[in-house]
C-alpha positions as CSV (number, residue, x, y, z in Angstrom):
1,M,177.2,162.1,55.7
2,K,177.7,162.6,51.9
3,T,179.3,159.2,51.6
4,L,176.5,157.6,53.6
5,S,173.9,159.4,51.5
6,S,175.4,158.4,48.2
7,S,175.8,154.8,49.2
8,S,172.2,154.8,50.4
9,V,171.0,156.2,47.0
10,S,173.0,153.6,45.1
11,G,171.7,150.9,47.4
12,N,168.1,152.0,46.7
13,A,168.7,152.1,43.0
14,L,170.1,148.6,43.1
15,L,167.1,147.4,45.1
16,K,164.7,149.0,42.6
17,S,166.6,147.4,39.7
18,R,166.4,144.0,41.3
19,Q,162.7,144.5,42.1
20,G,162.1,145.6,38.6
21,F,163.9,142.5,37.2
22,A,162.0,140.3,39.6
23,G,158.7,141.8,38.4
24,L,159.6,141.2,34.8
25,V,160.5,137.5,35.6
26,M,157.1,137.1,37.4
27,L,155.3,138.7,34.4
28,Y,157.1,136.3,32.0
29,A,156.3,133.3,34.3
30,G,152.6,134.4,34.2
31,I,152.6,134.6,30.4
32,V,154.2,131.1,30.2
33,L,151.6,129.6,32.6
34,L,148.8,131.3,30.7
35,C,150.0,129.8,27.4
36,V,150.2,126.3,29.0
37,W,146.9,126.6,30.7
38,T,145.0,127.8,27.6
39,L,146.5,125.1,25.4
40,A,145.7,122.4,27.9
41,A,142.2,123.6,28.3
42,A,141.7,123.5,24.6
43,G,143.1,119.9,24.4
44,D,146.0,121.0,22.1
45,L,148.8,119.5,24.2
46,S,148.1,115.9,23.1
47,W,151.0,113.6,22.3
48,G,149.0,111.8,19.6
49,R,148.7,108.0,19.3
50,H,151.6,105.8,20.1
51,P,154.2,108.6,20.2
52,W,157.0,106.3,21.6
53,D,156.5,103.7,18.9
54,N,156.5,106.4,16.2
55,L,159.6,108.0,17.7
56,L,161.5,104.7,17.6
57,K,160.4,104.0,14.1
58,T,161.4,107.4,12.8
59,L,164.8,107.3,14.6
60,G,165.5,103.9,13.1
61,E,164.9,105.2,9.6
62,F,166.9,108.4,10.3
63,A,169.8,106.2,11.5
64,R,170.4,104.9,8.0
65,P,170.7,107.9,5.7
66,S,169.9,107.1,2.1
67,F,173.3,108.1,0.7
68,L,174.7,104.8,2.1
69,D,172.8,103.0,-0.7
70,V,175.3,104.4,-3.2
71,W,177.7,101.8,-1.9
72,W,175.6,99.2,-0.1
73,G,172.2,99.4,-1.7
74,P,170.8,96.4,-3.5
75,E,171.5,96.5,-7.3
76,R,168.2,94.7,-8.0
77,L,165.4,95.8,-5.7
78,E,162.0,94.2,-6.7
79,Y,158.7,95.9,-6.0
80,R,155.7,93.5,-6.0
81,S,152.0,93.8,-5.4
82,E,150.1,92.0,-2.6
83,D,149.5,89.0,-5.0
84,G,153.2,88.7,-5.8
85,T,153.0,90.4,-9.3
86,L,156.3,92.1,-10.1
87,L,155.7,95.8,-10.5
88,R,159.2,97.1,-11.2
89,V,162.9,96.5,-10.5
90,E,165.4,99.2,-9.7
91,D,169.1,99.6,-9.0
92,R,169.2,101.4,-5.6
93,R,172.8,102.4,-6.1
94,E,172.0,104.2,-9.4
95,V,168.8,105.7,-8.1
96,E,170.6,107.1,-5.0
97,A,173.5,108.4,-7.1
98,N,171.0,110.4,-9.2
99,F,169.4,111.7,-6.0
100,L,172.8,112.9,-4.7
101,A,173.4,114.7,-8.0
102,A,170.1,116.5,-7.6
103,L,171.0,117.2,-4.0
104,V,174.2,118.9,-5.0
105,R,172.4,121.1,-7.5
106,A,169.7,122.0,-4.9
107,T,172.4,122.9,-2.4
108,W,174.1,125.3,-4.8
109,V,170.7,126.9,-5.6
110,T,170.1,127.4,-1.8
111,F,173.5,129.0,-1.4
112,Q,172.8,131.3,-4.4
113,I,169.5,132.4,-2.9
114,A,171.0,133.1,0.5
115,T,174.0,134.9,-1.0
116,L,172.2,137.2,-3.4
117,G,169.3,137.8,-1.1
118,S,171.7,138.9,1.7
119,L,173.6,141.2,-0.5
120,L,170.5,142.8,-1.9
121,A,169.1,143.2,1.7
122,A,172.4,144.9,2.8
123,L,172.3,147.4,0.0
124,L,168.6,148.2,0.5
125,A,169.0,148.6,4.2
126,L,172.0,150.9,4.2
127,P,170.2,154.2,3.4
128,L,167.3,153.3,5.7
129,G,169.8,152.5,8.6
130,L,171.5,155.8,8.1
131,L,168.2,157.7,8.2
132,S,167.0,155.9,11.3
133,A,170.2,156.4,13.3
134,R,169.2,159.1,15.9
135,N,172.7,160.6,16.3
136,L,173.0,161.5,12.6
137,R,170.0,163.8,13.0
138,A,168.1,163.1,9.8
139,P,164.8,165.0,9.3
140,R,162.2,163.6,11.6
141,W,159.8,162.6,8.9
142,L,162.5,160.7,7.0
143,A,163.8,159.0,10.2
144,L,160.3,157.9,11.1
145,G,159.6,156.6,7.6
146,A,162.8,154.6,7.5
147,S,162.3,153.1,10.9
148,S,158.7,152.1,10.0
149,I,159.9,150.4,6.8
150,L,162.5,148.5,8.7
151,D,160.0,147.5,11.4
152,V,157.5,146.2,8.8
153,S,160.3,144.3,7.0
154,R,161.4,142.5,10.2
155,A,157.8,141.7,11.3
156,I,156.9,139.8,8.1
157,H,158.4,136.3,7.9
158,T,160.5,135.2,4.9
159,L,157.9,132.5,4.1
160,V,155.1,135.1,3.9
161,F,157.2,137.3,1.5
162,G,158.0,134.1,-0.5
163,L,154.3,133.1,-0.8
164,V,153.5,136.6,-2.1
165,L,156.5,136.8,-4.5
166,V,155.9,133.3,-6.0
167,G,152.5,134.6,-7.1
168,I,154.1,137.7,-8.6
169,V,157.4,136.5,-10.2
170,G,156.6,132.8,-10.4
171,L,158.3,129.7,-9.2
172,G,162.1,129.6,-8.9
173,P,165.0,131.2,-7.1
174,T,164.1,134.8,-8.0
175,A,161.2,134.7,-5.5
176,G,163.5,133.2,-2.9
177,I,166.1,135.9,-3.4
178,L,163.6,138.7,-3.1
179,A,161.9,137.1,0.0
180,I,165.3,136.8,1.8
181,A,166.1,140.4,0.8
182,L,162.9,142.0,2.0
183,H,162.9,140.2,5.3
184,S,166.6,140.6,6.1
185,M,166.5,144.3,5.1
186,G,164.8,145.1,8.4
187,T,167.5,143.2,10.4
188,Y,170.3,144.8,8.5
189,G,168.8,148.3,8.9
190,K,168.4,147.9,12.6
191,L,171.9,146.7,13.1
192,Y,173.3,149.5,10.9
193,A,171.5,152.1,13.0
194,E,172.6,150.6,16.3
195,S,176.2,150.5,15.1
196,I,176.1,154.1,14.0
197,E,174.5,155.2,17.3
198,T,177.6,153.8,19.2
199,L,179.9,156.2,17.4
200,D,181.9,158.9,19.2
201,M,180.1,162.0,17.9
202,G,182.9,164.3,18.9
203,A,184.9,163.3,15.8
204,V,181.8,163.6,13.6
205,E,181.0,167.1,15.0
206,A,184.6,168.1,14.4
207,V,184.5,167.2,10.8
208,R,181.1,169.0,10.4
209,A,182.6,172.1,11.9
210,T,185.0,172.3,9.0
211,G,182.1,172.8,6.7
212,A,182.1,169.3,5.2
213,T,179.1,168.0,3.4
214,P,177.0,165.1,4.9
215,V,178.5,162.8,2.3
216,Q,182.1,163.9,3.3
217,V,181.2,163.4,7.0
218,F,179.9,160.0,6.3
219,F,182.9,158.7,4.3
220,S,185.6,160.4,6.4
221,T,184.3,159.5,9.9
222,V,181.2,157.3,10.0
223,W,182.1,154.7,7.4
224,P,185.6,153.8,8.6
225,S,184.4,153.4,12.1
226,V,181.4,151.2,11.4
227,L,182.7,149.1,8.5
228,P,184.1,146.2,10.7
229,Q,180.7,146.0,12.5
230,F,178.8,146.1,9.1
231,V,180.9,143.3,7.7
232,S,180.5,141.2,10.9
233,N,176.7,141.7,10.8
234,H,176.6,140.8,7.1
235,L,178.4,137.5,7.7
236,Y,176.1,136.7,10.6
237,I,172.9,137.4,8.7
238,W,174.3,135.6,5.6
239,E,174.8,132.5,7.7
240,F,171.3,132.8,9.1
241,N,169.9,133.2,5.6
242,I,171.6,130.0,4.5
243,R,169.5,128.2,7.1
244,D,166.4,130.2,6.3
245,S,166.6,129.6,2.5
246,T,166.6,125.8,2.9
247,I,162.8,125.9,3.6
248,L,161.9,128.3,0.8
249,G,161.6,125.4,-1.6
250,L,158.5,124.4,0.4
251,I,156.7,127.2,-1.3
252,G,158.3,126.7,-4.8
253,A,161.3,129.0,-4.5
254,G,163.8,126.3,-5.3
255,G,166.7,124.8,-3.5
256,L,166.8,122.2,-0.7
257,G,163.3,123.0,0.5
258,L,161.8,121.2,-2.5
259,L,163.7,118.0,-1.7
260,I,162.7,118.3,1.9
261,S,159.1,118.7,1.0
262,E,159.2,115.6,-1.3
263,A,161.0,113.5,1.4
264,V,158.5,114.5,4.1
265,S,155.4,114.0,1.9
266,L,156.6,110.5,0.9
267,F,157.8,109.6,4.4
268,Q,161.3,109.0,3.1
269,W,163.0,109.6,6.4
270,D,166.3,108.1,5.1
271,R,166.5,110.7,2.3
272,L,165.5,113.4,4.7
273,A,168.4,112.4,7.0
274,T,170.7,112.8,4.0
275,I,169.4,116.2,3.2
276,L,169.7,117.3,6.8
277,I,173.3,116.1,7.0
278,V,174.0,118.3,4.0
279,V,172.3,121.3,5.6
280,V,174.2,120.9,8.9
281,A,177.5,120.5,7.0
282,L,176.8,123.6,4.9
283,V,175.9,125.8,7.9
284,T,178.8,124.4,10.0
285,V,181.4,125.1,7.3
286,F,180.1,128.6,6.7
287,D,179.9,129.3,10.4
288,A,183.5,128.4,10.9
289,L,184.7,130.5,7.9
290,S,182.6,133.5,9.0
291,R,183.9,133.2,12.6
292,R,187.5,133.3,11.4
293,I,186.7,136.4,9.3
294,R,184.9,138.2,12.2
295,Q,187.8,137.5,14.5
296,G,190.2,139.0,12.0
297,L,188.1,142.2,12.0
298,L,188.4,142.7,15.8
């Protein structure tokens, strides 16, 4: 009878779990339908005029990235007015070579912003993550304050921080570094706290029982256990910030975003294609390197 009873209880628990999941799926489906219905009712799901023609034209321009002009561009490209008056002549190979040099400099600035912003965020988040980890039993008011700071940091987008900081510190990479740091601090802190909360507290309590100070407990038991996860999280967020920092130039924080903004505003889709190739290559290379490092930490 005990076996039958226990199997019945487990069966009921499984049924409730499935019913709960099905309820969440239905709730999600209802939210999606509500979003679609309200957008359609407001007339905001329009495809615009001639979307197919526009798509084909854009794809055609993307298919020939501008960097190809370094080798195959015309050396004497004439620009004339409608009445045939010669306005200017340019060497497309030279012009594109200069653009590629600017692109290399912008790529380096973007990498600097992501790297320094990620490091600053990791350092700022460490004490907040320790305070918000429930199993370290920090004073309640400190834990609540740290968690609130991390929540606010995650809730505000990098671009919003960037817009505010450009007004404070001016245009340039400094605003981008601080924007990356303030937003990523919330993510770092949350991941730190979750890593610490997975610790085996038996070893921590054993060291505490010897009369060790909180600092000694941290460096003798907590830090060695969570360091591999901290490094792995840092590499992941660093990689994400490389992608995120590419758009900060849109608001004047420097890097690739400025070139993206110029290409889009002038409808230079061939140059935008070149920039996007660089962005994809940068992220792909960094992702491969960080994956190798993370595998070595396991």
